[in-house]
N, CA and C atoms as an extended XYZ file, in Angstrom:
519
Properties=species:S:1:pos:R:3:atomname:S:1:resname:S:1:resid:I:1 pbc="F F F"
N        22.234       -1.437       15.192 N   MET     1
C        21.395       -0.903       15.422 CA  MET     1
C        19.498       -1.395       15.772 C   MET     1
N        19.090       -1.507       16.172 N   THR     2
C        17.691       -1.709       16.222 CA  THR     2
C        16.905       -1.171       17.275 C   THR     2
N        15.884       -0.326       16.722 N   THR     3
C        14.990        0.477       17.248 CA  THR     3
C        13.357        0.250       17.220 C   THR     3
N        12.658        0.217       18.345 N   PRO     4
C        11.302       -1.034       18.381 CA  PRO     4
C        10.341       -0.035       17.585 C   PRO     4
N         9.187       -0.772       17.169 N   SER     5
C         8.478       -0.151       16.041 CA  SER     5
C         6.541       -0.039       16.484 C   SER     5
N         6.134        0.686       16.550 N   ALA     6
C         4.957        0.554       17.356 CA  ALA     6
C         4.733       -0.460       17.738 C   ALA     6
N         4.458       -1.960       16.931 N   SER     7
C         4.058       -3.242       16.600 CA  SER     7
C         4.546       -4.170       17.697 C   SER     7
N         6.032       -3.322       18.012 N   GLY     8
C         6.416       -4.231       19.513 CA  GLY     8
C         7.852       -5.129       18.731 C   GLY     8
N         7.950       -4.609       17.052 N   PHE     9
C         9.543       -6.451       16.454 CA  PHE     9
C        10.512       -4.854       15.979 C   PHE     9
N        11.232       -5.098       16.171 N   GLY    10
C        12.669       -4.506       15.981 CA  GLY    10
C        12.540       -3.834       14.506 C   GLY    10
N        13.156       -3.055       14.093 N   ALA    11
C        13.127       -2.702       11.992 CA  ALA    11
C        14.983       -2.121       12.746 C   ALA    11
N        15.854       -3.163       11.889 N   THR    12
C        17.009       -3.311       11.843 CA  THR    12
C        17.407       -1.741       10.321 C   THR    12
N        18.380       -1.104       11.058 N   LEU    13
C        18.086        0.480       10.452 CA  LEU    13
C        19.639        0.553        9.331 C   LEU    13
N        19.650        1.160        8.774 N   GLY    14
C        20.414        1.051        7.855 CA  GLY    14
C        20.186        1.029        5.978 C   GLY    14
N        20.919       -0.650        5.001 N   ALA    15
C        20.734       -0.995        4.385 CA  ALA    15
C        19.131       -0.702        3.931 C   ALA    15
N        18.160       -1.944        4.894 N   GLN    16
C        17.388       -2.980        4.989 CA  GLN    16
C        16.189       -1.358        5.562 C   GLN    16
N        16.701       -0.905        6.377 N   GLY    17
C        15.558        0.106        6.762 CA  GLY    17
C        15.374        2.042        5.493 C   GLY    17
N        16.026        1.578        4.870 N   SER    18
C        15.875        2.443        4.021 CA  SER    18
C        14.976        1.777        2.745 C   SER    18
N        14.540        1.128        2.735 N   GLN    19
C        14.081        0.193        1.701 CA  GLN    19
C        12.153        1.094        1.668 C   GLN    19
N        12.203        2.104        3.062 N   GLY    20
C        10.611        1.977        1.964 CA  GLY    20
C        10.530        3.339        2.385 C   GLY    20
N        11.303        4.060        1.732 N   LEU    21
C        11.874        5.307        1.437 CA  LEU    21
C        11.724        5.711        0.291 C   LEU    21
N        11.336        6.859       -0.695 N   PRO    22
C        11.298        7.011       -2.060 CA  PRO    22
C        12.763        7.079       -2.548 C   PRO    22
N        12.915        6.521       -3.109 N   GLN    23
C        14.306        6.313       -3.862 CA  GLN    23
C        14.011        7.316       -5.752 C   GLN    23
N        15.275        7.850       -5.607 N   ARG    24
C        15.492        8.682       -7.329 CA  ARG    24
C        15.659        6.966       -8.359 C   ARG    24
N        14.617        7.002       -8.709 N   PRO    25
C        15.445        5.947      -10.381 CA  PRO    25
C        16.441        6.227      -10.863 C   PRO    25
N        16.689        4.729      -11.433 N   GLU    26
C        18.344        4.714      -11.488 CA  GLU    26
C        18.167        4.312      -12.895 C   GLU    26
N        19.477        4.749      -14.428 N   GLY    27
C        19.625        4.371      -15.206 CA  GLY    27
C        19.255        4.530      -15.888 C   GLY    27
N        19.891        4.258      -17.613 N   TRP    28
C        20.130        5.038      -18.626 CA  TRP    28
C        18.362        5.078      -19.408 C   TRP    28
N        17.950        6.254      -19.913 N   PRO    29
C        16.512        6.609      -20.955 CA  PRO    29
C        16.990        5.542      -22.516 C   PRO    29
N        16.174        4.821      -22.647 N   ILE    30
C        15.900        3.693      -23.418 CA  ILE    30
C        14.316        4.717      -24.417 C   ILE    30
N        13.364        6.020      -23.952 N   GLY    31
C        12.015        5.574      -24.679 CA  GLY    31
C        11.804        6.746      -23.747 C   GLY    31
N        11.189        7.755      -24.024 N   SER    32
C        10.678        8.731      -23.997 CA  SER    32
C         9.059        8.696      -24.812 C   SER    32
N         7.627        8.413      -23.386 N   PHE    33
C         6.587        8.543      -24.668 CA  PHE    33
C         5.276       10.274      -23.876 C   PHE    33
N         5.124       10.234      -24.651 N   GLU    34
C         3.509       11.070      -24.179 CA  GLU    34
C         2.321       10.619      -23.633 C   GLU    34
N         2.051        9.860      -23.050 N   ASP    35
C         1.048        8.826      -21.823 CA  ASP    35
C         1.450        7.280      -21.525 C   ASP    35
N         1.102        7.667      -20.778 N   TYR    36
C         1.943        6.245      -19.357 CA  TYR    36
C         1.339        5.323      -20.801 C   TYR    36
N        -0.157        4.818      -21.806 N   GLU    37
C         0.197        3.280      -21.901 CA  GLU    37
C         0.837        3.058      -23.251 C   GLU    37
N         1.475        4.176      -23.871 N   SER    38
C         2.539        4.073      -24.936 CA  SER    38
C         3.753        3.997      -24.446 C   SER    38
N         3.973        4.467      -22.930 N   ALA    39
C         5.379        3.704      -22.391 CA  ALA    39
C         5.112        2.069      -22.211 C   ALA    39
N         3.600        1.999      -21.344 N   GLN    40
C         3.470        0.399      -20.908 CA  GLN    40
C         3.627       -0.340      -22.532 C   GLN    40
N         3.371        0.171      -22.969 N   HIS    41
C         3.394       -0.420      -24.016 CA  HIS    41
C         4.349       -1.013      -25.085 C   HIS    41
N         5.602       -0.214      -24.554 N   ALA    42
C         6.892       -0.268      -24.784 CA  ALA    42
C         7.702       -1.645      -24.255 C   ALA    42
N         7.375       -1.178      -22.765 N   VAL    43
C         7.880       -2.371      -21.875 CA  VAL    43
C         8.134       -3.903      -22.452 C   VAL    43
N         5.931       -3.689      -23.003 N   ASP    44
C         5.560       -4.710      -23.182 CA  ASP    44
C         5.723       -4.801      -24.069 C   ASP    44
N         6.584       -4.838      -24.903 N   SER    45
C         7.655       -5.664      -26.241 CA  SER    45
C         8.815       -5.636      -25.905 C   SER    45
N         9.565       -5.206      -25.070 N   LEU    46
C        10.711       -5.652      -24.616 CA  LEU    46
C        10.089       -6.755      -23.698 C   LEU    46
N         9.465       -6.505      -23.286 N   SER    47
C         9.248       -8.561      -22.247 CA  SER    47
C         8.499       -9.506      -23.510 C   SER    47
N         8.338       -8.884      -24.985 N   ASP    48
C         8.113       -9.383      -25.300 CA  ASP    48
C         9.330      -10.709      -26.051 C   ASP    48
N        10.426       -9.849      -25.633 N   GLU    49
C        11.208      -10.476      -26.508 CA  GLU    49
C        12.481      -11.894      -25.098 C   GLU    49
N        12.252      -12.994      -25.312 N   GLU    50
C        12.419      -14.272      -23.500 CA  GLU    50
C        13.923      -13.253      -23.393 C   GLU    50
N        14.853      -13.359      -23.067 N   ASP    51
C        15.917      -12.948      -23.101 CA  ASP    51
C        16.356      -11.757      -22.770 C   ASP    51
N        15.254      -10.446      -22.919 N   PHE    52
C        15.616       -9.037      -22.152 CA  PHE    52
C        15.265       -9.291      -20.978 C   PHE    52
N        15.805       -9.097      -19.605 N   PRO    53
C        15.419       -8.751      -18.366 CA  PRO    53
C        15.025       -7.455      -17.921 C   PRO    53
N        13.128       -7.809      -18.362 N   VAL    54
C        12.393       -7.317      -18.034 CA  VAL    54
C        12.544       -6.402      -16.531 C   VAL    54
N        13.011       -6.814      -15.998 N   ASP    55
C        12.828       -6.073      -14.370 CA  ASP    55
C        14.483       -5.379      -14.118 C   ASP    55
N        15.182       -5.142      -15.105 N   ASP    56
C        16.078       -3.683      -15.576 CA  ASP    56
C        15.266       -2.636      -15.434 C   ASP    56
N        14.338       -2.678      -15.824 N   ILE    57
C        12.862       -1.658      -16.068 CA  ILE    57
C        12.632       -0.509      -15.324 C   ILE    57
N        12.160        0.441      -16.123 N   THR    58
C        11.092        1.409      -14.730 CA  THR    58
C        10.842        2.442      -15.935 C   THR    58
N         9.267        3.287      -15.409 N   ILE    59
C         8.700        3.501      -15.612 CA  ILE    59
C         8.737        4.976      -15.175 C   ILE    59
N         9.231        5.871      -15.387 N   VAL    60
C         9.362        7.810      -14.507 CA  VAL    60
C         8.649        8.144      -15.319 C   VAL    60
N         7.141        9.131      -14.370 N   GLY    61
C         6.604       10.148      -15.058 CA  GLY    61
C         7.512       11.393      -14.691 C   GLY    61
N         7.276       12.153      -15.669 N   VAL    62
C         8.420       13.527      -15.082 CA  VAL    62
C         7.546       14.505      -15.668 C   VAL    62
N         8.096       15.481      -14.764 N   ASN    63
C         6.665       16.694      -14.233 CA  ASN    63
C         5.316       16.689      -14.437 C   ASN    63
N         5.561       16.036      -13.486 N   LEU    64
C         3.714       15.796      -12.331 CA  LEU    64
C         3.414       17.260      -12.700 C   LEU    64
N         1.804       16.603      -12.781 N   MET    65
C         1.085       18.029      -12.466 CA  MET    65
C        -0.517       18.006      -12.153 C   MET    65
N        -0.878       17.968      -10.720 N   GLN    66
C        -1.950       17.335      -10.300 CA  GLN    66
C        -3.817       18.427      -11.402 C   GLN    66
N        -4.938       17.153      -11.856 N   VAL    67
C        -5.398       18.088      -12.644 CA  VAL    67
C        -6.215       17.167      -11.245 C   VAL    67
N        -7.175       18.283      -11.755 N   GLU    68
C        -8.992       17.940      -11.392 CA  GLU    68
C        -9.946       18.675      -11.743 C   GLU    68
N       -10.589       17.613      -12.045 N   ARG    69
C       -11.503       17.245      -13.251 CA  ARG    69
C       -13.014       17.581      -11.971 C   ARG    69
N       -13.482       18.362      -12.968 N   VAL    70
C       -15.070       18.769      -12.430 CA  VAL    70
C       -16.355       17.546      -12.830 C   VAL    70
N       -17.043       17.455      -11.693 N   THR    71
C       -17.842       16.609      -12.312 CA  THR    71
C       -18.908       16.346      -12.663 C   THR    71
N       -19.477       17.468      -11.637 N   SER    72
C       -21.113       18.382      -11.295 CA  SER    72
C       -21.311       19.406      -10.498 C   SER    72
N       -22.252       19.887      -10.903 N   ARG    73
C       -22.275       21.481       -9.830 CA  ARG    73
C       -23.252       20.231       -8.643 C   ARG    73
N       -22.807       21.305       -7.340 N   LEU    74
C       -23.218       20.739       -5.728 CA  LEU    74
C       -24.740       21.282       -5.440 C   LEU    74
N       -25.609       20.595       -5.123 N   THR    75
C       -26.493       21.688       -4.963 CA  THR    75
C       -27.096       21.132       -3.470 C   THR    75
N       -27.979       21.722       -2.375 N   TRP    76
C       -28.488       21.890       -1.356 CA  TRP    76
C       -28.556       20.052       -1.719 C   TRP    76
N       -29.811       20.129       -2.091 N   GLY    77
C       -30.361       18.767       -2.689 CA  GLY    77
C       -29.946       17.646       -3.276 C   GLY    77
N       -28.697       17.914       -3.982 N   LYS    78
C       -27.942       16.583       -4.418 CA  LYS    78
C       -26.645       16.503       -2.938 C   LYS    78
N       -26.750       17.023       -2.400 N   VAL    79
C       -25.460       16.825       -0.993 CA  VAL    79
C       -26.834       16.060       -0.168 C   VAL    79
N       -27.722       16.503        0.067 N   LEU    80
C       -28.620       16.108        1.537 CA  LEU    80
C       -29.288       15.108        1.046 C   LEU    80
N       -29.645       14.821       -0.173 N   SER    81
C       -30.131       13.211       -1.037 CA  SER    81
C       -29.125       11.773       -0.756 C   SER    81
N       -27.773       13.006       -1.324 N   GLY    82
C       -26.614       11.589       -1.397 CA  GLY    82
C       -26.433       11.419        0.210 C   GLY    82
N       -26.010       12.382        1.090 N   GLY    83
C       -26.201       12.294        2.257 CA  GLY    83
C       -26.989       10.848        2.742 C   GLY    83
N       -28.225       11.019        2.225 N   ALA    84
C       -29.672       10.452        3.297 CA  ALA    84
C       -29.070        9.043        2.203 C   ALA    84
N       -29.288        9.409        1.399 N   ILE    85
C       -29.081        7.979        0.812 CA  ILE    85
C       -27.690        6.604        1.323 C   ILE    85
N       -26.411        7.068        1.104 N   SER    86
C       -25.744        6.553        2.100 CA  SER    86
C       -25.781        6.496        3.286 C   SER    86
N       -26.681        7.553        4.158 N   GLY    87
C       -26.274        6.780        5.348 CA  GLY    87
C       -28.032        5.901        5.971 C   GLY    87
N       -28.539        5.939        4.744 N   ALA    88
C       -29.104        5.048        4.906 CA  ALA    88
C       -29.150        3.282        4.637 C   ALA    88
N       -28.167        2.980        3.740 N   TRP    89
C       -27.030        1.634        3.257 CA  TRP    89
C       -26.888        1.646        4.578 C   TRP    89
N       -25.975        2.262        4.850 N   MET    90
C       -25.044        2.538        6.664 CA  MET    90
C       -26.666        1.977        7.302 C   MET    90
N       -26.837        2.262        7.512 N   GLY    91
C       -28.266        2.053        8.804 CA  GLY    91
C       -28.795        0.398        8.845 C   GLY    91
N       -28.885        0.275        7.264 N   VAL    92
C       -29.981       -0.691        7.068 CA  VAL    92
C       -28.368       -1.980        6.947 C   VAL    92
N       -27.340       -1.810        6.975 N   PHE    93
C       -26.573       -3.035        7.556 CA  PHE    93
C       -26.317       -3.576        8.611 C   PHE    93
N       -26.570       -2.394        9.164 N   PHE    94
C       -26.898       -1.998       11.186 CA  PHE    94
C       -27.456       -2.634       11.699 C   PHE    94
N       -28.781       -2.701       10.558 N   GLY    95
C       -30.203       -3.339       10.776 CA  GLY    95
C       -30.253       -4.732       10.751 C   GLY    95
N       -29.553       -5.118        9.515 N   LEU    96
C       -30.219       -5.906        9.525 CA  LEU    96
C       -29.007       -7.129       10.276 C   LEU    96
N       -27.997       -6.879       10.592 N   LEU    97
C       -26.763       -7.055       11.657 CA  LEU    97
C       -27.572       -7.175       13.106 C   LEU    97
N       -28.448       -6.048       13.667 N   VAL    98
C       -29.497       -6.483       15.083 CA  VAL    98
C       -30.220       -7.696       14.398 C   VAL    98
N       -31.308       -7.829       13.740 N   GLY    99
C       -32.169       -7.910       12.540 CA  GLY    99
C       -31.550       -9.649       13.132 C   GLY    99
N       -30.712      -10.488       12.803 N   LEU   100
C       -30.279      -11.594       12.588 CA  LEU   100
C       -29.852      -11.967       14.376 C   LEU   100
N       -30.019      -11.317       14.895 N   PHE   101
C       -30.179      -11.691       16.793 CA  PHE   101
C       -30.740      -10.855       17.258 C   PHE   101
N       -32.140      -10.793       16.766 N   THR   102
C       -33.807      -10.427       17.557 CA  THR   102
C       -34.872      -11.137       17.008 C   THR   102
N       -35.324      -11.496       17.298 N   ASN   103
C       -36.690      -11.994       16.611 CA  ASN   103
C       -37.952      -11.719       15.436 C   ASN   103
N       -37.914      -10.440       15.874 N   GLU   104
C       -37.777       -9.258       14.672 CA  GLU   104
C       -36.919       -8.825       13.931 C   GLU   104
N       -36.736       -8.804       12.600 N   PHE   105
C       -36.288       -8.472       11.726 CA  PHE   105
C       -36.578       -7.221       10.698 C   PHE   105
N       -38.401       -6.940       10.808 N   LEU   106
C       -38.164       -5.611        9.777 CA  LEU   106
C       -38.028       -4.318       10.878 C   LEU   106
N       -38.434       -4.667       11.784 N   GLY   107
C       -38.489       -3.450       12.966 CA  GLY   107
C       -36.879       -2.494       12.791 C   GLY   107
N       -35.723       -3.064       13.277 N   PRO   108
C       -34.703       -3.017       13.085 CA  PRO   108
C       -34.308       -2.677       12.471 C   PRO   108
N       -34.295       -3.148       11.135 N   LEU   109
C       -33.900       -2.527        9.636 CA  LEU   109
C       -35.046       -1.356        9.024 C   LEU   109
N       -35.555       -1.279        9.704 N   ALA   110
C       -37.007       -0.092        9.425 CA  ALA   110
C       -35.915        1.557       10.193 C   ALA   110
N       -35.826        0.618       11.404 N   LEU   111
C       -35.441        1.474       11.930 CA  LEU   111
C       -33.568        2.155       12.384 C   LEU   111
N       -32.385        1.351       11.663 N   GLY   112
C       -31.512        1.151       11.603 CA  GLY   112
C       -31.314        2.746       10.104 C   GLY   112
N       -32.531        2.079        9.267 N   ALA   113
C       -32.188        2.883        7.313 CA  ALA   113
C       -32.278        4.246        8.034 C   ALA   113
N       -34.442        4.744        8.645 N   ALA   114
C       -34.673        5.977        9.150 CA  ALA   114
C       -32.726        6.731       10.342 C   ALA   114
N       -32.253        5.614       11.143 N   MET   115
C       -31.650        6.736       11.971 CA  MET   115
C       -30.427        6.657       11.164 C   MET   115
N       -30.117        5.952       10.051 N   GLY   116
C       -28.870        6.371        8.859 CA  GLY   116
C       -28.605        6.917        8.225 C   GLY   116
N       -30.276        7.066        7.627 N   ALA   117
C       -30.704        8.555        6.784 CA  ALA   117
C       -29.918        9.704        7.477 C   ALA   117
N       -31.156        9.862        8.994 N   LEU   118
C       -30.675       11.338        9.697 CA  LEU   118
C       -29.923       10.806       10.011 C   LEU   118
N       -28.522       10.103       10.377 N   PHE   119
C       -27.366       10.716       10.033 CA  PHE   119
C       -26.554       11.066        8.923 C   PHE   119
N       -27.365       10.444        8.520 N   GLY   120
C       -25.183       10.834        7.285 CA  GLY   120
C       -26.418       12.377        6.343 C   GLY   120
N       -27.612       12.623        6.969 N   LEU   121
C       -28.106       13.773        6.243 CA  LEU   121
C       -27.695       14.781        6.929 C   LEU   121
N       -27.242       14.871        8.510 N   ILE   122
C       -26.335       15.494        8.938 CA  ILE   122
C       -25.568       16.029        9.352 C   ILE   122
N       -24.537       14.655        9.251 N   SER   123
C       -22.672       15.131        8.697 CA  SER   123
C       -22.347       15.596        7.481 C   SER   123
N       -23.262       15.019        6.296 N   VAL   124
C       -23.503       16.094        5.105 CA  VAL   124
C       -23.356       17.066        5.154 C   VAL   124
N       -24.825       17.896        5.776 N   ALA   125
C       -25.128       19.496        5.363 CA  ALA   125
C       -24.121       20.717        6.457 C   ALA   125
N       -23.445       19.723        7.971 N   ILE   126
C       -22.702       20.712        8.443 CA  ILE   126
C       -21.807       21.078        7.469 C   ILE   126
N       -20.558       20.777        7.088 N   PRO   127
C       -19.401       20.759        5.696 CA  PRO   127
C       -19.931       21.675        4.593 C   PRO   127
N       -21.060       21.315        3.961 N   TYR   128
C       -21.759       22.352        2.922 CA  TYR   128
C       -21.877       23.409        3.810 C   TYR   128
N       -22.513       23.114        4.333 N   GLY   129
C       -23.150       24.641        5.409 CA  GLY   129
C       -22.442       25.611        5.293 C   GLY   129
N       -20.939       25.142        6.165 N   ALA   130
C       -20.166       25.171        6.247 CA  ALA   130
C       -18.643       25.594        5.274 C   ALA   130
N       -18.985       25.693        4.184 N   MET   131
C       -18.877       26.244        3.290 CA  MET   131
C       -18.763       27.357        2.615 C   MET   131
N       -20.118       27.837        3.185 N   LYS   132
C       -20.783       28.627        1.951 CA  LYS   132
C       -20.886       29.239        1.034 C   LYS   132
N       -20.691       28.370        0.260 N   GLY   133
C       -21.171       27.977       -0.634 CA  GLY   133
C       -19.602       28.328       -1.630 C   GLY   133
N       -18.516       27.882       -1.322 N   ARG   134
C       -16.913       28.783       -1.243 CA  ARG   134
C       -16.963       27.604       -2.561 C   ARG   134
N       -17.806       26.254       -2.541 N   ARG   135
C       -16.959       25.119       -3.027 CA  ARG   135
C       -18.191       24.695       -3.524 C   ARG   135
N       -19.118       24.653       -4.958 N   ASP   136
C       -20.485       24.220       -4.718 CA  ASP   136
C       -20.124       23.658       -6.311 C   ASP   136
N       -19.206       22.443       -6.170 N   PHE   137
C       -18.646       21.651       -7.490 CA  PHE   137
C       -18.336       20.316       -6.926 C   PHE   137
N       -18.723       19.324       -7.612 N   ALA   138
C       -17.500       17.929       -6.986 CA  ALA   138
C       -16.851       17.465       -8.344 C   ALA   138
N       -16.048       17.067       -7.697 N   SER   139
C       -14.819       17.014       -8.531 CA  SER   139
C       -13.843       15.658       -8.764 C   SER   139
N       -12.704       15.044       -9.306 N   THR   140
C       -11.980       14.072       -8.827 CA  THR   140
C       -10.791       14.685       -9.151 C   THR   140
N       -10.023       13.846       -8.593 N   THR   141
C        -8.512       15.158       -8.734 CA  THR   141
C        -7.471       13.451       -9.189 C   THR   141
N        -6.061       13.725       -9.749 N   GLN   142
C        -5.277       13.180      -10.141 CA  GLN   142
C        -3.913       13.353       -9.858 C   GLN   142
N        -2.990       12.482      -10.335 N   ILE   143
C        -1.669       13.300      -10.909 CA  ILE   143
C        -0.746       12.849      -11.824 C   ILE   143
N        -0.670       13.392      -13.221 N   VAL   144
C        -0.252       12.769      -14.367 CA  VAL   144
C         0.789       13.609      -14.516 C   VAL   144
N         1.787       13.032      -15.788 N   ALA   145
C         3.369       12.641      -16.076 CA  ALA   145
C         3.239       14.207      -17.331 C   ALA   145
N         3.511       14.337      -17.601 N   GLY   146
C         3.950       15.760      -18.947 CA  GLY   146
C         4.255       14.416      -19.525 C   GLY   146
N         5.721       13.632      -19.852 N   ARG   147
C         5.702       12.523      -20.296 CA  ARG   147
C         6.195       11.737      -19.299 C   ARG   147
N         6.658       10.214      -20.381 N   TYR   148
C         7.028        8.874      -19.658 CA  TYR   148
C         8.076        8.759      -19.970 C   TYR   148
N         9.182        8.728      -18.886 N   ASP   149
C        10.610        8.159      -19.625 CA  ASP   149
C        10.212        6.171      -19.499 C   ASP   149
N        10.492        5.848      -19.864 N   VAL   150
C        11.356        4.566      -19.749 CA  VAL   150
C        13.049        4.125      -19.824 C   VAL   150
N        13.028        4.063      -18.176 N   LEU   151
C        14.534        3.788      -18.067 CA  LEU   151
C        15.560        2.699      -17.638 C   LEU   151
N        16.083        1.890      -18.571 N   SER   152
C        17.075        0.503      -17.882 CA  SER   152
C        18.349        0.624      -17.524 C   SER   152
N        18.800       -0.249      -16.620 N   LYS   153
C        20.145        0.030      -15.971 CA  LYS   153
C        21.123       -0.174      -17.420 C   LYS   153
N        21.959        0.361      -17.150 N   PRO   154
C        22.724        0.141      -17.829 CA  PRO   154
C        23.383       -1.091      -18.576 C   PRO   154
N        22.982       -1.908      -18.364 N   ARG   155
C        24.191       -4.070      -19.143 CA  ARG   155
C        22.861       -3.996      -20.244 C   ARG   155
N        21.758       -3.888      -19.964 N   SER   156
C        20.678       -3.484      -20.833 CA  SER   156
C        19.713       -2.898      -21.752 C   SER   156
N        20.185       -1.008      -21.300 N   ALA   157
C        20.358        0.205      -21.821 CA  ALA   157
C        20.458       -0.257      -23.488 C   ALA   157
N        21.903       -0.703      -23.783 N   GLN   158
C        21.731       -0.565      -25.231 CA  GLN   158
C        20.381       -1.655      -26.327 C   GLN   158
N        20.586       -2.624      -26.170 N   ARG   159
C        20.152       -3.612      -25.908 CA  ARG   159
C        18.640       -3.142      -26.240 C   ARG   159
N        17.675       -2.507      -25.349 N   GLY   160
C        16.791       -2.062      -25.010 CA  GLY   160
C        16.635       -0.974      -26.445 C   GLY   160
N        17.227       -0.097      -26.385 N   ARG   161
C        16.556        1.060      -27.472 CA  ARG   161
C        16.903        0.327      -28.491 C   ARG   161
N        17.697       -0.906      -29.330 N   GLU   162
C        17.442       -1.303      -30.176 CA  GLU   162
C        16.271       -2.427      -30.555 C   GLU   162
N        15.831       -2.563      -29.520 N   ILE   163
C        14.493       -3.262      -29.523 CA  ILE   163
C        13.526       -2.153      -30.076 C   ILE   163
N        13.309       -1.190      -29.057 N   LEU   164
C        12.478        0.025      -29.230 CA  LEU   164
C        12.462        0.189      -31.090 C   LEU   164
N        13.756        0.441      -31.695 N   SER   165
C        13.852        1.319      -31.988 CA  SER   165
C        13.359        0.175      -33.537 C   SER   165
N        13.832       -0.491      -33.247 N   ARG   166
C        13.390       -2.114      -33.903 CA  ARG   166
C        11.695       -1.850      -34.466 C   ARG   166
N        11.115       -1.935      -33.210 N   LYS   167
C         9.914       -1.784      -32.778 CA  LYS   167
C         8.895       -1.007      -33.527 C   LYS   167
N         9.712       -0.325      -33.772 N   HIS   168
C         9.472        2.292      -33.086 CA  HIS   168
C         8.939        2.768      -32.151 C   HIS   168
N         9.356        2.297      -31.375 N   TRP   169
C         8.444        2.265      -30.142 CA  TRP   169
C         9.811        3.851      -29.008 C   TRP   169
N        10.617        3.973      -29.968 N   SER   170
C        11.664        4.608      -29.277 CA  SER   170
C        10.895        5.890      -29.346 C   SER   170
N        10.849        6.705      -28.703 N   SER   171
C         9.959        8.438      -28.761 CA  SER   171
C         9.025        8.651      -29.389 C   SER   171
N         7.986        7.647      -29.169 N   ARG   172
C         6.753        8.090      -30.041 CA  ARG   172
C         5.991        9.030      -28.956 C   ARG   172
N         5.228       10.019      -29.627 N   LYS   173
C         4.768       11.314      -29.341 CA  LYS   173
C         3.591       11.398      -30.362 C   LYS   173
């Protein structure tokens, strides 16, 4: 069965149609690690073995958590200056484009920077003012796992465990 897609090309449903959907990982556990770097290093150790099929390996993050780290306090001064600076840079870019196709170069550049700064001020002041002090901080968000399991297809799981135990990598915490 074929269904039209947004681009006008047909997409075959069935085995090929499910390729883009998330699927549960398959395999047997060969190691469990507290951090991603350790799991990655274990897989690298397996990769160092010339005849080990590393394409049988999957690293799975288990017990996922969303972690938000506060990076700074927001004030009206920081918000407005950040908006003005980013807007001015955008304006400078457009001013440069206009300046390339006109006889005068500095006029469009200065006007672009000024208009960009004004637009940047407005575009950050309205949403920040609407928050009414409910979120006066900047932050970054990450998804991290409580542990990272290294899985292998059954055909190479036992050998993978042996390699990791020989290299002292199994269940390192």
